[in-house]
C-alpha positions in Angstrom: 0.0 0.0 0.0 1.3 3.4 -0.9 2.1 5.7 2.0 -0.1 8.4 0.5 -3.1 6.2 0.2 -6.1 7.4 2.2 -8.4 4.5 1.4 -7.5 0.9 0.4 -10.2 -1.6 -0.3 -9.1 -5.2 -0.4 -11.5 -7.8 -1.8 -14.6 -6.1 -0.4 -17.9 -7.9 -0.9 -21.3 -7.1 0.5 -24.3 -9.4 0.6 -27.8 -8.7 1.6 -30.4 -11.4 2.6 -33.8 -10.6 1.0 -36.0 -13.4 2.2 -34.7 -16.6 0.7 -32.6 -14.7 -1.8 -29.0 -13.5 -1.2 -28.2 -10.3 -3.2 -24.5 -9.6 -3.8 -24.2 -5.8 -3.9 -20.4 -5.8 -4.1 -18.2 -8.6 -5.3 -14.4 -8.6 -4.5 -13.9 -4.9 -5.0 -10.3 -3.7 -4.7 -8.7 -0.2 -5.3 -7.1 2.6 -3.4 -7.7 6.4 -3.2 -4.6 8.6 -2.9 -4.8 11.7 -0.6 -5.7 14.8 -2.4 -7.3 13.1 -5.4 -10.7 13.9 -6.9 -12.1 10.5 -7.7 -15.3 9.7 -9.6 -17.1 6.3 -9.0 -19.1 5.8 -12.2 -21.9 3.3 -12.7 -25.6 2.9 -13.5 -28.3 2.4 -10.9 -27.8 -1.0 -9.2 -24.0 -1.1 -10.0 -23.1 -1.1 -6.3 -21.7 2.4 -6.1 -24.0 3.6 -3.2 -23.3 0.5 -1.2 -19.6 1.2 -1.8 -20.0 4.8 -0.5 -21.9 3.6 2.6 -19.0 1.2 3.4 -16.3 3.8 2.8 -18.2 6.3 4.9 -18.6 3.9 7.8 -22.4 3.7 7.5 -22.2 0.0 6.6 -19.8 -2.9 6.9 -18.5 -5.3 4.3 -19.6 -9.0 4.5 -16.0 -9.9 3.7 -12.8 -8.1 2.8 -11.1 -5.1 4.4 -11.4 -1.3 4.2 -8.2 0.5 5.3 -8.3 4.3 6.1 -4.9 5.7 6.8 -3.6 2.1 7.1 -6.2 1.2 9.8 -8.8 -1.5 9.0 -12.1 0.3 9.8 -14.1 -2.9 8.9 -13.0 -4.2 12.3 -14.3 -1.1 14.1 -17.0 -1.4 16.8 -20.2 0.6 16.2 -18.9 3.3 18.5 -15.6 3.6 16.7 -17.5 3.8 13.3 -19.6 6.6 14.7 -16.4 8.5 15.7 -14.9 7.8 12.3 -17.9 9.3 10.5 -17.9 12.3 12.8 -14.2 13.1 12.6 -13.0 11.9 9.2 -15.9 12.0 6.7 -18.0 14.9 5.2 -21.1 13.7 3.4 -22.9 15.5 0.6 -26.1 13.8 -0.7 -28.4 14.3 -3.7 -31.1 15.7 -1.5 -29.6 18.3 0.7 -30.8 16.9 4.1 -30.8 20.4 5.7 -32.7 21.1 8.9 -35.7 23.2 7.6 -36.1 25.2 10.8 -32.4 26.3 10.9 -30.7 29.0 8.9 -27.9 28.3 6.5 -25.4 29.3 9.2 -27.1 27.3 11.9 -27.1 24.2 9.6 -23.4 24.5 9.1 -22.8 25.3 12.8 -24.6 22.1 13.8 -22.0 20.0 12.0 -19.1 21.9 13.5 -20.3 21.1 17.0 -19.2 17.5 16.6 -15.8 18.3 15.1 -12.5 18.5 16.9 -11.0 21.1 14.6 -13.8 22.8 12.7 -13.2 25.6 10.2 -14.5 29.1 10.5 -18.2 28.9 9.6 -18.4 32.4 8.0 -15.2 31.8 6.0 -16.6 28.5 4.6 -20.0 30.1 3.7 -18.1 32.8 1.9 -16.0 30.2 0.1 -19.1 28.4 -1.2 -20.6 31.8 -2.4 -23.2 32.3 0.3 -21.9 35.5 1.9 -25.1 37.5 2.7 -27.3 34.4 2.7 -26.3 33.1 6.1 -29.5 34.0 7.8 -31.8 32.5 5.1 -33.8 29.3 5.8 -33.7 26.4 3.3 -37.2 27.3 2.1 -35.9 30.8 1.1 -33.1 29.3 -1.0 -32.8 27.8 -4.5 -31.8 24.1 -4.9 -28.3 25.2 -5.9 -28.0 27.4 -2.7 -29.2 24.5 -0.5 -26.6 22.2 -2.0 -24.0 24.9 -1.3 -25.1 24.9 2.3 -24.8 21.1 2.4 -21.3 21.3 0.9 -20.4 24.1 3.5 -21.7 21.8 6.2 -19.5 18.9 5.1 -16.4 21.1 4.6 -16.7 23.1 7.9 -16.3 19.8 9.9 -12.8 19.8 8.4 -12.9 16.1 7.5 -10.2 14.3 5.6 -12.5 13.3 2.8 -15.7 14.4 1.2 -18.1 11.6 0.0 -20.6 13.0 -2.5 -23.5 10.9 -3.6 -25.0 12.2 -6.9 -24.4 15.8 -5.7 -25.9 17.3 -8.8 -28.7 14.8 -9.2 -31.5 17.1 -8.0 -30.2 20.2 -9.8 -30.7 21.8 -13.2 -27.8 21.6 -15.6 -26.3 25.1 -15.1 -26.6 24.9 -11.3 -25.0 21.4 -11.4 -22.0 22.8 -13.3 -21.6 25.5 -10.6 -21.7 22.9 -7.8 -19.1 20.7 -9.6 -16.9 23.8 -10.0 -17.2 24.4 -6.3 -16.2 20.8 -5.5 -13.2 21.0 -7.8 -12.1 24.4 -6.4 -12.3 22.9 -2.8 -10.2 20.0 -4.0 -7.5 22.1 -5.7 -7.3 24.9 -3.0 -7.4 22.7 0.1 -6.1 19.4 -1.2 -9.2 17.8 0.3 -9.8 14.2 -1.0 -13.2 14.2 -2.8 -15.0 11.1 -4.0 -18.1 11.7 -6.2 -20.5 8.9 -6.9 -22.5 9.4 -10.1 -24.2 7.7 -13.1 -23.2 10.7 -15.3 -20.4 9.8 -17.7 -19.4 13.4 -18.5 -18.7 14.2 -14.8 -15.9 11.6 -14.9 -13.9 14.1 -17.2 -13.2 16.3 -14.1 -11.7 13.4 -12.1 -8.0 12.5 -11.4 -9.1 8.9 -11.4 -12.3 7.1 -12.5 -13.6 3.9 -11.0 -16.1 2.3 -13.3 -18.6 -0.2 -11.7 -21.0 -2.7 -13.1 -23.1 -5.3 -11.2 -21.2 -4.9 -8.0 -17.7 -5.1 -9.5 -15.0 -2.7 -10.5 -14.7 -3.2 -14.3 -12.1 -0.5 -15.0 -9.7 1.9 -13.2 -8.7 4.9 -15.3 -6.1 7.5 -14.4 -7.0 10.8 -16.0 -3.8 12.9 -16.6 -5.9 15.8 -18.0 -8.9 16.4 -15.7 -11.2 19.1 -17.2 -12.7 22.0 -15.4 -16.5 21.4 -15.2 -17.3 24.3 -17.5 -15.1 22.6 -20.2 -16.7 19.2 -19.9 -18.1 17.8 -23.1 -21.7 16.9 -22.3 
């Protein structure tokens, strides 16, 4: 394992029992993610990419195989250790923003920083994501793109080692989606934060340093991209 690897997955499989039937969501998945990379996990619905994200984010465990984070096998963690891992190391960005509707943008971000050991300055992060002047607005007073920016600010302000983004542009219109992707790329470049984006959208892969293609629970291709494109230059 390379010293700069953040994640290493070694023969990770995940099975679910559905009545009499066993469904194999992941089958012997192996790859690593290097610190500071922007990685896109690409696959159609049912390819296993969300199961993969849940396991990497400590929300689920593999049925077999190992998941190493900074050389530590988190698949052996207790429930309490996994909770601490999620709190300290992982920032989540989901397709549907999951904001608290009764809290302002600033309060939504503040809520996440309360569980962090070394949070970033909330106002600085909100400014970084283009929400200066919108801090006191509630989610219902914001557009979808603004709400997703709050969700990204919430994830970033925790100061995690990695951002896991599950279809972060899935609920947005095309132009707003580009802006959100530009924001994620800017965060990756300026802060060297490792970002993993799960998507079914082939064009989004053009912005990645590395692309992990999935099909039927397996990694079918690992592609190193020496010329990642800025989102506004992606060929859609």
